[in-house]
C-alpha positions in Angstrom: 84.2 111.2 126.4 86.3 107.9 126.5 84.6 105.0 128.0 86.3 102.6 130.3 86.2 99.8 127.6 88.0 102.3 125.3 90.7 102.8 127.9 91.1 99.2 128.7 91.8 98.5 124.8 94.1 101.2 124.6 96.0 100.1 127.7 95.8 96.6 126.6 97.2 97.3 123.0 100.3 99.4 124.4 101.0 96.7 126.7 101.0 94.2 124.0 103.1 96.4 121.6 105.6 96.7 124.6 105.8 92.9 125.0 106.5 92.7 121.3 109.4 95.2 121.6 110.9 93.8 124.6 110.9 90.3 122.8 112.3 91.8 119.9 115.1 93.2 121.9 115.8 90.1 124.1 115.9 87.8 121.2 118.1 90.0 118.8 115.4 90.7 116.4 115.1 93.8 114.4 112.9 96.5 115.9 109.6 96.5 114.3 110.1 93.2 112.5 107.1 91.5 114.4 103.7 92.6 113.4 100.7 92.4 115.5 97.3 91.1 114.1 94.4 91.8 116.4 92.2 89.0 116.5 88.8 90.5 116.7 86.5 87.5 116.9 83.4 88.3 118.7 84.3 91.7 119.4 82.1 94.7 118.6 82.8 97.1 115.8 83.2 99.9 118.6 86.1 97.7 119.9 87.7 97.8 116.5 87.4 101.7 116.1 88.9 102.0 119.4 91.9 99.8 118.3 92.0 101.9 114.8 92.2 105.2 116.9 95.3 103.6 118.6 97.1 102.9 115.4 96.1 99.1 114.7 95.1 98.5 111.2 95.4 94.4 110.8 92.6 92.3 112.1 92.0 88.8 112.0 88.3 87.4 111.8 87.2 83.7 112.2 83.7 83.8 111.0 82.6 84.8 107.6 79.4 86.6 108.2 80.9 88.4 111.3 83.8 89.4 109.2 81.6 90.7 106.2 79.3 92.7 108.7 82.5 94.3 110.2 83.9 95.0 106.8 80.8 96.9 105.8 80.6 98.8 108.9 84.2 99.8 108.7 84.3 100.2 104.8 85.6 103.8 105.1 88.6 102.7 107.2 92.0 101.5 105.9 92.2 98.0 107.3 93.9 94.9 106.3 91.5 92.0 106.8 92.9 88.6 107.9 90.9 85.3 107.8 92.2 83.0 110.4 89.4 80.6 110.6 88.9 77.1 109.3 88.0 76.9 105.9 85.7 74.4 104.2 85.1 74.2 100.4 81.6 76.2 100.7 83.6 79.1 102.2 86.4 80.0 99.9 84.5 82.3 97.7 83.6 84.4 100.6 87.2 84.5 101.8 88.7 85.0 98.3 86.2 88.0 97.6 86.4 89.7 101.0 89.8 89.4 102.7 93.4 90.4 102.0 94.9 87.7 103.9 94.1 84.0 104.8 96.2 82.2 107.3 94.6 78.7 107.5 95.1 77.1 104.0 96.1 73.5 104.6 95.0 71.7 101.4 95.6 72.3 97.7 91.8 72.0 96.8 91.3 74.9 99.2 94.2 76.8 97.7 92.9 76.2 94.2 89.3 77.4 95.0 90.9 80.4 96.4 92.8 81.2 93.5 90.0 80.5 91.0 87.4 82.7 93.2 89.7 85.8 93.6 87.9 88.6 91.7 89.8 90.1 88.9 90.9 93.7 89.8 91.9 92.7 93.4 95.6 92.0 94.3 96.4 88.5 94.9 95.1 87.0 98.1 98.1 86.8 100.4 98.2 83.2 101.9 99.9 81.2 104.6 100.2 77.5 104.6 99.0 76.2 108.1 101.0 73.3 109.5 100.1 70.9 112.2 103.6 71.0 114.0 102.4 69.2 117.0 100.4 66.5 115.3 97.4 66.8 117.3 94.4 65.2 115.8 92.1 68.0 116.8 93.9 70.6 115.1 93.8 71.7 111.3 96.8 72.0 109.3 99.0 70.2 106.7 101.3 67.3 108.0 104.9 68.5 108.1 105.8 65.5 105.7 103.2 66.9 103.2 104.5 70.7 103.5 107.2 70.7 100.9 105.1 69.6 98.0 102.0 71.4 98.9 103.8 74.8 99.4 105.2 74.3 96.0 102.0 73.6 94.5 100.3 76.5 96.1 102.9 78.9 95.2 102.5 78.3 91.6 98.8 79.1 91.4 97.6 82.6 90.1 95.7 85.1 92.1 97.1 84.2 95.3 100.4 84.6 96.9 102.1 82.1 99.2 103.7 84.3 102.1 104.7 81.8 104.6 103.8 79.2 107.1 101.4 79.3 110.1 100.8 77.3 113.1 98.7 76.8 116.1 100.8 74.3 118.2 100.0 72.4 121.3 99.2 74.7 124.3 102.1 74.2 126.7 103.3 76.4 129.5 107.2 75.4 129.4 109.2 78.0 127.5 111.5 75.6 125.8 108.8 73.5 124.8 107.0 76.5 123.2 109.9 77.3 121.3 110.5 73.7 120.1 107.4 73.8 118.4 107.9 77.3 116.7 111.5 76.0 115.7 110.1 73.1 113.9 107.9 75.7 111.7 110.9 78.1 111.1 113.1 75.2 109.9 110.4 73.9 107.5 110.2 77.3 106.2 114.0 77.8 105.8 113.8 74.6 103.6 111.3 76.2 101.5 113.2 79.1 101.1 116.4 77.1 100.1 114.0 75.3 97.5 113.6 78.7 96.0 110.3 79.8 97.5 110.1 83.6 98.2 108.6 83.4 101.7 108.8 86.2 104.1 106.0 85.4 106.8 105.9 83.2 109.9 102.5 83.5 111.5 102.9 82.1 114.8 102.5 83.3 118.6 99.6 84.1 120.8 99.0 85.7 124.1 100.4 82.7 126.2 103.4 82.1 123.9 104.4 85.5 122.1 108.0 85.5 123.5 108.7 82.0 122.5 107.4 82.6 119.0 109.4 85.9 118.6 112.5 84.0 119.8 111.9 81.7 116.9 111.4 83.9 114.3 107.8 85.0 114.0 107.2 87.8 111.9 103.3 88.1 112.8 101.7 87.2 116.1 98.0 86.7 116.5 96.5 88.1 119.7 92.8 88.6 120.6 91.9 88.8 124.4 95.4 90.5 125.3 94.2 93.3 123.0 90.6 93.5 123.6 89.9 91.7 126.7 87.4 88.8 127.3 85.3 87.8 124.3 81.7 88.5 124.5 79.5 85.3 124.8 78.7 83.8 121.4 75.2 84.4 120.3 72.8 81.5 120.0 
């Protein structure tokens, strides 16, 4: 029998997919051009199984041990695992060995370690360069002025593939202000493409600014509570 939680996740997932389709239509995007990354931080394995049953196969994790436990529990499933948490130097090996994508590369040192530590036999680690478009001191991400040089250096590394840019801008409620932040990322990526980099991913947009991100060219939106509901309390 389907539980209430399973019904809730199925309902939320359907609603999120409809929001994405509506935004694609409203802003002249190709249908299906915006992918959904379900951010499953602190959600139980059962919640991921429910989303899987509804056709969701890309999941984002913020914590290495939690991600490792889920990968082990769901090893038989066809899942694309994305790391979306902050990366310190002592975390790069676990990211390189266990994930398909990483969205939070913001320093060349981290990119080099990921490249060096990616195991032979695995495909290249798909990477996004995180950019601090709003200039917030509390946020991770490369400074916009440093992005061009950094992107070219990362793109030249073996064992990883730079796919595009990612941002987590300042939280604002006004739609035009949301769009302005995402526009800065889109324009920066366009400059890199003009420089000859083969980039195809803009990872931007969350529950409160999904539509603004799609309007400005997002190819992947990262949603957590909109899919799974409130996160369980973090265990001490």
